[in-house]
C-alpha positions as CSV (number, residue, x, y, z in Angstrom):
1,Q,57.9,127.3,107.2
2,M,61.0,129.5,106.5
3,Q,63.2,126.7,107.7
4,A,61.8,124.3,105.2
5,K,62.3,126.8,102.4
6,L,65.9,127.3,103.4
7,D,66.5,123.5,103.5
8,Q,64.9,123.2,100.0
9,A,67.2,125.9,98.7
10,V,70.3,124.2,100.0
11,D,69.7,120.8,98.4
12,P,70.3,121.8,94.7
13,L,73.5,123.5,95.8
14,K,74.9,120.3,97.3
15,T,75.5,118.9,93.8
16,S,76.4,122.0,91.9
17,L,79.0,123.2,94.5
18,A,80.1,119.8,95.9
19,K,83.7,120.4,95.1
20,E,83.9,123.9,96.7
21,A,85.2,124.0,100.3
22,R,83.6,127.4,100.8
23,F,80.1,125.9,100.1
24,W,80.6,123.2,102.7
25,V,81.7,125.9,105.2
26,W,78.6,127.9,104.6
27,L,76.4,124.8,104.8
28,G,78.1,123.9,108.1
29,R,77.4,127.4,109.4
30,Y,73.8,127.1,108.4
31,Q,73.5,123.7,110.0
32,S,75.2,124.8,113.2
33,F,72.9,127.9,113.3
34,K,69.8,125.6,113.2
35,E,71.5,123.5,116.0
36,D,72.2,120.5,113.7
37,V,75.7,120.1,115.2
38,P,76.3,116.6,113.7
39,G,75.4,117.9,110.2
40,G,77.5,121.0,110.7
41,M,80.5,118.9,111.8
42,K,80.0,116.7,108.8
43,S,80.0,119.7,106.4
44,F,83.0,121.3,108.0
45,N,84.9,117.9,107.7
46,K,83.8,117.8,104.0
47,A,85.3,121.3,103.5
48,L,88.5,120.0,105.1
49,E,88.7,117.0,102.8
50,L,88.7,119.5,99.9
51,D,91.0,122.0,101.6
52,A,92.8,120.8,104.8
53,L,94.0,124.3,105.7
54,N,90.7,126.1,105.2
55,V,90.8,128.6,108.0
56,R,87.0,129.0,108.4
57,A,86.3,125.3,108.5
58,N,89.1,124.6,111.0
59,F,87.9,127.4,113.2
60,A,84.3,126.4,113.1
61,L,85.1,122.7,113.7
62,G,87.5,123.6,116.4
63,R,84.9,125.6,118.3
64,L,82.3,122.8,117.9
65,N,84.9,120.3,119.2
66,L,85.6,122.6,122.2
67,E,81.9,122.8,123.0
68,R,81.8,119.0,122.9
69,G,84.8,118.7,125.2
70,Q,87.0,117.3,122.5
71,R,90.2,119.3,123.4
72,D,92.6,117.3,121.3
73,A,90.5,117.6,118.2
74,A,90.0,121.3,118.7
75,L,93.8,121.8,119.1
76,K,94.3,119.9,115.9
77,N,91.9,122.2,114.1
78,F,93.4,125.4,115.6
79,R,97.0,124.3,114.8
80,R,96.0,123.6,111.2
81,M,94.8,127.2,111.0
82,A,98.3,128.4,111.9
83,L,99.6,126.5,108.8
84,A,97.6,128.5,106.4
85,E,100.2,130.5,104.5
86,K,98.3,133.7,103.8
87,P,94.9,133.8,105.5
88,A,92.5,136.3,104.0
89,P,92.2,139.5,105.9
90,A,88.7,138.5,107.0
91,D,90.1,135.3,108.4
92,K,92.9,136.9,110.5
93,A,90.6,137.5,113.5
94,A,89.6,133.8,113.5
95,V,93.3,132.8,113.5
96,V,94.0,135.0,116.4
97,L,91.0,133.7,118.4
98,A,92.0,130.1,117.6
99,L,95.6,130.6,118.7
100,R,94.4,132.1,121.9
101,S,92.1,129.2,122.5
102,S,95.0,126.8,121.7
103,V,97.3,128.5,124.2
104,R,94.6,128.5,126.9
105,M,93.9,124.8,126.4
106,A,97.6,124.0,126.5
107,V,98.1,125.7,129.9
108,T,94.8,124.8,131.5
109,P,94.8,121.4,133.3
110,L,92.1,119.0,132.4
111,P,89.4,118.5,135.1
112,P,89.8,115.3,137.1
113,A,88.2,112.3,135.6
114,M,84.9,111.3,137.1
């Protein structure tokens, strides 16, 4: 019941905030929280269409890509975060975590192919 109400509340926002990257990031977080990973990835990608260096969208999409075993895509997202000229203070922790993940992925060999 609560889930349906939340979904109904989001629908009108899709048109009024369609050009706001931050809206798509929040929508992606909501979708990921309710385990709609494809929907979350779509929303994060939409945020990146509007702002390719959006720290929060790149971080979230990078984590989802890592969870799906898509290392190259995750690295791409994490590297984009490093290009953000002046991340907001609240985003700095995400940048550090992403850079750590990037380094870890770069030095960790891939498991053998099955």
